[in-house]
C-alpha positions in Angstrom: 0.0 0.0 0.0 1.3 3.4 -0.9 0.7 6.6 1.2 -0.7 9.5 -0.7 -1.7 13.0 0.2 -4.5 14.8 -1.7 -5.2 18.5 -1.8 -8.8 19.5 -1.9 -10.3 22.9 -2.8 -13.5 24.5 -3.8 -14.9 28.0 -4.2 -18.2 27.5 -6.1 -21.6 26.1 -5.5 -21.5 25.8 -1.7 -17.8 25.0 -1.2 -18.2 23.3 2.2 -20.9 21.0 0.8 -18.6 20.3 -2.2 -15.7 19.5 0.1 -17.9 17.3 2.4 -19.2 15.4 -0.7 -15.7 14.8 -2.1 -14.4 13.7 1.4 -17.3 11.2 1.6 -16.5 9.8 -1.9 -12.8 9.5 -1.1 -13.3 8.0 2.4 -15.7 5.3 1.1 -13.9 4.3 -2.1 -12.9 0.7 -1.9 -9.4 1.4 -3.3 -8.6 4.0 -0.6 -8.0 3.0 3.0 -6.8 4.5 6.2 -8.4 7.8 5.1 -7.8 10.9 7.3 -8.6 14.5 6.5 -7.5 17.8 7.9 -9.6 20.6 9.1 -11.2 22.9 6.5 -9.5 26.3 5.9 -10.7 29.4 4.1 -8.1 31.3 1.9 -7.9 33.9 -0.7 -7.6 32.6 -4.3 -4.3 32.2 -6.0 -4.2 34.0 -9.3 -7.3 36.1 -10.4 -8.8 37.8 -7.4 -12.3 38.2 -9.1 -13.5 35.0 -7.5 -14.8 33.8 -4.1 -12.4 32.7 -1.4 -11.6 29.0 -1.3 -12.2 26.2 1.2 -9.2 23.9 1.4 -8.1 20.7 3.2 -5.7 17.8 2.7 -6.4 14.1 2.9 -4.0 11.3 3.6 -4.8 7.8 2.4 -3.3 4.4 1.5 -3.9 2.8 -1.9 -2.7 0.1 -4.2 -3.7 2.3 -7.2 -0.8 3.6 -9.3 -0.3 7.4 -9.4 -2.1 7.6 -12.8 -5.0 5.5 -11.6 -5.3 7.7 -8.5 -5.2 10.8 -10.7 -7.9 9.3 -12.9 -10.0 8.6 -9.9 -9.5 12.2 -8.6 -10.4 13.7 -11.9 -13.6 11.5 -12.2 -14.6 12.8 -8.7 -14.0 16.4 -10.0 -16.3 15.6 -12.9 -19.0 14.3 -10.6 -18.9 17.8 -9.1 -19.3 19.5 -12.5 -15.7 20.7 -12.5 -15.2 23.1 -15.5 -11.7 24.3 -16.5 -12.4 27.8 -17.9 -9.1 29.5 -17.0 -5.9 28.8 -15.2 -6.3 29.2 -11.5 -9.9 30.1 -12.0 -12.9 29.3 -9.8 -14.0 25.7 -9.5 -16.6 23.5 -7.8 -13.9 21.1 -6.8 -10.1 20.7 -7.3 -8.3 17.5 -6.2 -4.5 17.5 -6.5 -2.2 14.6 -5.9 0.4 16.3 -3.7 2.6 13.4 -2.6 2.7 9.7 -3.5 4.9 7.5 -1.3 7.9 9.8 -1.3 8.2 9.2 -5.1 9.2 11.8 -7.6 7.0 11.6 -10.7 7.4 13.7 -13.9 4.9 12.7 -16.5 2.9 14.8 -19.0 -0.2 14.5 -16.9 1.2 14.4 -13.4 4.1 15.9 -11.4 4.6 14.7 -7.9 5.5 16.3 -5.5 3.0 18.9 -6.6 5.1 21.7 -8.1 3.5 24.5 -6.1 2.7 22.9 -2.8 5.7 24.4 -0.9 4.5 27.9 -1.8 1.0 27.4 -0.6 0.0 27.9 3.0 -3.5 26.5 2.2 -1.7 23.2 1.4 1.0 23.2 4.1 -1.3 24.3 7.0 -3.8 21.4 6.5 -0.9 19.0 5.8 0.4 20.0 9.3 -2.8 18.7 10.8 -2.0 15.2 9.4 1.8 15.0 9.3 3.5 17.8 11.2 6.9 16.1 11.4 7.0 14.7 7.8 10.1 15.8 5.9 9.4 17.8 2.8 11.6 17.9 -0.3 13.4 21.0 1.0 14.6 19.0 4.1 12.3 20.8 6.5 9.4 19.3 8.4 5.9 20.5 7.5 5.8 22.5 10.8 9.2 24.2 10.1 8.3 25.0 6.5 4.9 26.5 7.6 6.8 29.1 9.6 8.2 30.6 6.4 4.9 31.0 4.7 2.4 33.9 4.9 -0.8 32.4 6.2 -2.4 35.6 7.3 -5.4 35.0 5.0 -5.9 31.4 6.2 -8.8 30.8 8.6 -9.9 27.5 10.1 -13.6 26.8 9.3 -15.7 25.5 12.1 -18.4 23.4 10.4 -21.9 23.9 11.6 
């Protein structure tokens, strides 16, 4: 079984409901086990600012799926949520990114792991700290150490009703 971390995000069509639905789909999928998920966080969008704030979290899971099979599953869940790719870094009902896959480095036309921007994004590193605070990142720092370098002033924990 391989350990994978998935970034989840939404800023359209009731983002908390979108996130909860995606978490339910992931946590009950027969090929994904030992599923854990971080708290939900609100953050400003990356890129165009003419869109609503995002809700983000990170999930950890174990799977026997290959990285491409896992990517295909994530993209099919995005499609279940009517994901439309209108512009780069634009608004979306659901975004599922394969952040890490068993400490492997993957460079394929459809998939780059570790996710190329994860170290720059507080909305990824902060929820990752909920799950694996002492995990070493590719820069040699723990998640907790790396988080101290990031501006997370716009990141707010969401208390679900």
